[in-house]
N, C-alpha and C positions, 0 to 999 in steps of 0.2 A: 559466744568467749566467755571464757570467763572473768574479763573484767566487767559483763554485763550484770555478773550476779554480784559484782562487788561496786558496781554502781549501781544496782535497784538495794545493797544494802546499807551503802550512803545517804543514799537519798530517808526509805528507810527511817534513818535510825536520826538525819539532819548531820550525821558529823563523818565529817571526815578524814580523820582520824585513826591511828590504828596502832597498839600497845605492840612495845618488842618484846618480851618475854623473855630476855635473856639473864636468865637467872643466877649469878653466885650464890655464893653459897649463905655469904655476910650475912645477902638480903632479908633471907629466911630469920624470922623470927624465930629467937632461944627457944621457946616454948617449943613448937614443931622440932630446932631441930634435937633437942631433949627427950621430945617423945620417942623420935628416931632414932637416936641414939644409942637410948634406952633396948628398945624393942633389936635392931638390927646394929649394933657395934659403930665405933668411929669408923665405914669403911665406905667404899665408894656405894654400894646397896645402900648404905643410910641415907650417906649425900645425895640419893636420888629421891629415895622417898620420901624425904622431905620438904625436896626441890620439886615435885610432883603433888604434895596436899597442897605449896603457897602455890602453884597454878591453876589447881585445879577451884582451887576459893574464892583467886585472882576472875578466874573465867566466868565461874557461877554469880558474883558479885557486878560483870560489867556486861556482858553477851547482849542483856539487852536494850543497850544502848553505845553502845562499840561496836563498827563492822567487821572486825577485821583483829586477829593478833598475828604476831611477827616474828616466833622466834627464831635466835640463832643458832646453828647447828651446831657451837665449836661453843657453848658453855654446857648442853650438854652431854659433847665428845670428852670434855676435858674427867667425864665421868663413868670412864667406861663404855661398858654395854650395859651396863645396871643406865645409864642416862641418857643413854640411845633410844631405849626403854621406854623412858619415861620423854623424850621428845616424838616420839609416834603415839603414846597415849595422849598426848597432850596436844596434839595433832587434831585425834579423833574426837577426844571429848570435844575442842572446840567446834570443831562440824558438825556435832551431833547438837550442838546447843544452839545454831545457824549460823556462824562466825567465817566470813573466809578464811585462810589459812597461808598465808607467804610464809615460804620457810629462807632464811637468810642463808644460805650458804657459799653463795659466791664460788660456784664452778664455776672450772675453764680447765677443756684439756679439748681433744679433737678424737675423732673417727668411734673406735668402738667404746672407748674410757668415756667419750659423755655419752653416747646410746646409753651405755649402764648408769650412768650419774641419773640421765633423760628420763628412765624408766624407773628405776631405785625414789625419784623425787615425786614425780611425775606421773610414770606410768603404772604397767601392769609386767609383772614379774609369771618367769614362761618357768614351772616349775613341774615338768612332767605331763605338760599341755594342759595343766591348769593354770588360769594365770590368777593375780594373788597382787592385791595392793600392800606395795611396802611400806608406806610411808603413808601417801596418800595429800600431801599438801593442794590446793590451788593453784599456787605459784612458787616459784623461785628466781631467787636471787640470782646471778649470773657476772660473770667478765666475759665479754669479746673481743679482746684485743688477741685474739687465733684468728679472727676473719669469722666469714662463714663457713669455714669448715668445724665449727667447734656450735653453731648456732641449729645450722640446720636438723641435727637430730633431735634439739627441743621442740624446736619448733611441728615435728610429725606426730611428737607426744601432743602439746598442745594441737594436732589438729585432730588425732584420731579420741582423746579424752577429754576436751574441750580446760586444756589448763591454760596459764599465762604463765610469760616469763620477762622480771625488771632488769635487763641490762646496763653496766654500771658507764655512766655517762659521765657527769661529773661531779665526782662526792665530794661528801662536807668538810675528810678532815684537811688539816692544815696545808700539810705540802703535797695537792694534788695539783696544783697548778705546777708542779718541775715536769712533770708528764702531759696530762692535757690542758694546758695552754703555750701549751707550746704548737707552730702554726706550720701545718698541710698548705702548701701553697699559699690560699687567699684564706683559709681557713684551720681554728681553733680542730686540736685533736679533742676536744668534746662535741664539738660544732661536727665532726665529723663524726661522731662513733654515733652520735643523735641521728644524721641521716641516714646511717646504715638500719637504727632500730625503723627511721618511716619505711624502711625498704620492707626490710623482714617482717614488717607490721600489713605489707599489702594484699597476702592471701590468708589470714587469718583473722578478717576482722570482724569488728560487734556489732550489733544493732542499735550501737548509742554513739556510732565512729569511735570511738578508739578498740587498735586492735590487740592481739594477744599476746604485743610484744612491748612491754611499757621501757621505762627509763627510772633510773635511778641518777637526783640529782638532787645538792645538799640542801639545806635551810640555809646552810651560811655564806651561799652565795647569791642573794636574792635580785641584782639584774642577768648574772649569767639565767637563774630560772627566768625568768621573763623576757630572755631570750632565745633560752629551749621551749618555751611556751607557747610565742609567736613562731617559730621554723618546725614546730612538731607535734601539728593540731588534729594529730591521731594518733598522736603514744600517751599512754594517760601514764606519770609521774608518781615514783616514790619520792616521799623526799625526807631522810631524814637530816639528823640535827639541829631538829628542834629543844630548844628550853636549856639543857644537860650542855649542850655542846656550841647553843650563842644564837643559834635563828632563833625567831623571833614574828608574832601572824603576820604582821604587817607585808616583813621582807616573805611567807610564804602563802602571802596572796597571791601572789604574781606567779604562783605554776596553776592557780586554779583560771577554766574558761569563762563563759557568761551567764554559764549556768550553774556555779558555785563546783562545779566540776568536771576532772581532768587529771586531780593530784589524790592525794592520802598522805596525811604527814606523817612520820613515827616517834612515838616518845617512850623510852626504854625506863632508865631509875627512874625517867621525872613520877612513873606512874606506879612501877614495882616499890619502891621507894618513898611516899609521901609520907606514906605512917610516920617516917624518922624524920618530917621535915617540917608537920605542922604549924601552930605558933602556938599550941598545947606543949608540941614534943620536947625538950631540950635533951641532950646528947649522954644524960645516964634516967631521964624518965620520959619514954614514949609506951603509949598505949598498944600493946603488940598485938594485941587481939583486934585493932581493930586496924589493919593494914588493908586489909581487902574493904571494909568503907573507904578509907583512908583514899586508893587504889579509884575507884568510885569519882569519890569527891573529884578528883585531881583529872578524870577523865572531862568530866562534864563542865570542869573551870576549863579547860583546855577547849574544846568542844566551842564552849564559846568567847573564849578568847580569838581562836580564828575564825565565826563563820560572821564576829563584826568587822570582819571585814570582807566579807564573802560577799555576795547580789545570791537573793534565794536559792538554795540548793534544789533543783526542781530540774525533771524530763523533759519539761516543754519549752 
């Protein structure tokens, strides 16, 4: 299954982290924006072209040391159809470079609508009998709170095309407990959703013990990470909230199994904006041309920080 490929990438790079490419235009160096605005004007197309150059340059710099990227669809949709085109190009380019791509879309619906979401992001679209890949991500984040009606169409695509999903279980935001910590009988809502992930994953098991149904469990709640890791032995975790949102390496280590596997930790702004935060940079004096090298240095720093709390990452 799809997460077998992700696990193999993690072992190859010895790096259980994913870079979230969630590029606000403010994150893009001025020299890139000026170049694109000069050619295309201050338009949605100009913005999307600037973001594409930014993304491509970062991917070129990190693809050999980082197993995956996670583009958040909203940051592309805000630039209209030109932004969506950049999302597609980003997915395809990262895959060409050997990276695993998980689209962060948090899609949530039922029936034919969910089938359409699943086809768009994970499957093949039928165009007059020709089957064409619309976006082509390896995995998609989804909201499971409509129950199995919203998940089963995705599982069909996972089986057909060797793809995966990450279901929201315990999210990293501060107000998540308003709903997710409530009790259903003797279990929390998030624990109930986690149990459903284990159930949904039974028919899409991979060769390394993890199914094609993963769970999003935030780095900001290390106790719940440990709880869910113990309760969900076949569920691979996507862990947001490291760094900028306050999650630390020691806390996220609770998401991993005894082989240093079972989870991948996301950092978005920390990598994309690393060039603005390094010691040789202040608010008025940053080497914008160094942005990709700075991103690489941050990926390496993050990797070393996380693996310092883990056993050796191995398939054995």
